[in-house]
N, C-alpha and C positions, 0 to 999 in steps of 0.2 A: 580021496583024492586031492591031487596037490593043483595048486593053481598054476598055469604056466607064468613063469617070469617074464615080464615084458622086458625086452632089450631097450635100452635107451640109444636112440640113433644120434650121434654127434657128427660134426663135420670132419673131424678127425679121430680116427679110432684110437690113436694113441699119440705120444709126443714125437715119435720118430717120423709119422706121417707129416705132421706139422712142420719139423725141421727140413724134410725132403721138398715140400711145397714151398716153403720160405726160400731155400737155397734156388729152387729154379726160377722163383719170381725175380729173386735179386739179380740174376744173370740177364735179365731183359731190360735192356736199356730205356726203352719207352715205358716200361712199368715203372721204374724208378723215376723217370722224369714226371712221368703223371702223378705219382705220391708226392713228390717235392712240390710241384706246382699245386695240388690239392692243399697242402699243409702251408704253403705260402699264401693262398688265397684265404684260408681259415685265418691265418695270423693277422692278415689285413683287415678282414672282418672285425675281429674282435678289437683290434687296435682302432678301428673307425669309432667305438663307442668313447673312447678316450681322447683321441688326437685327429684332427684332420689338419692338413699343412695351411690350409684357407678357408676362409668362411664360405660354404658351398653356394650361399644364397646373395653374397656382396657381388654387385656389377661394377665393372670398371671399363667405362667406354674407351679408354686409351689402350687397353690390352685384349682388344675383339680379334678374334680370329687369330690368334697367335699359335704357331706349330709347336708341336711337342720340344720342350728344352729341359734343362736342369731344373729351373724354376716352376716349370709347369709341364709334368712328365706326360700328360695326355692333352697338353695345349690348354686352350680357352675355347668358350663356345663364342655364339653372335652376341651376347651381352657382356662378355668379359669376365666370365664366371671360371673359375678353376674346373676342369672336366673330372681330374683326378678326385678331389674332394668331393665333387658329386656323386662319382662312382662309389667313393666309400661310404657316402651317406644312404646311397641307393642299396649297397650291399646290407647295410642295418636292417633296412626294411625287408629285403628278400630273407634274411636270417630269420627275423621275427615272425614272419608269415610261416616259414618251414617249421620253425619250433612250435607254433600255436596249432599249427594243423596236425601236427604229429601229437599235440597233447590231446586234442580233441578226439582223433581217431584212436588214440589209446584208451581214452575215458570211455568211448562208447563200444570199443572191442569188436 
């Protein structure tokens, strides 16, 4: 008796299925915009490890409650701290929590 061969199930049976799906996705403007925004956020999260425009913890009483501008893209908070820099540092924490929780769940399987 021969053992029945197990067929491997994959997302795409062949390269043509992948190409067809890729072409369909590329035509949807909302999908393309979503992917571009996702990669832009990933780029900002990665860049925040090396560069932030201002010190996210430095307080400046003269620049309290500034509206968004070229100098401060997200404005400033009630202590005069740059909100954009604080968001970049917050994204570092979110990225690290995601990576650590993924590593733990992979470890325990």
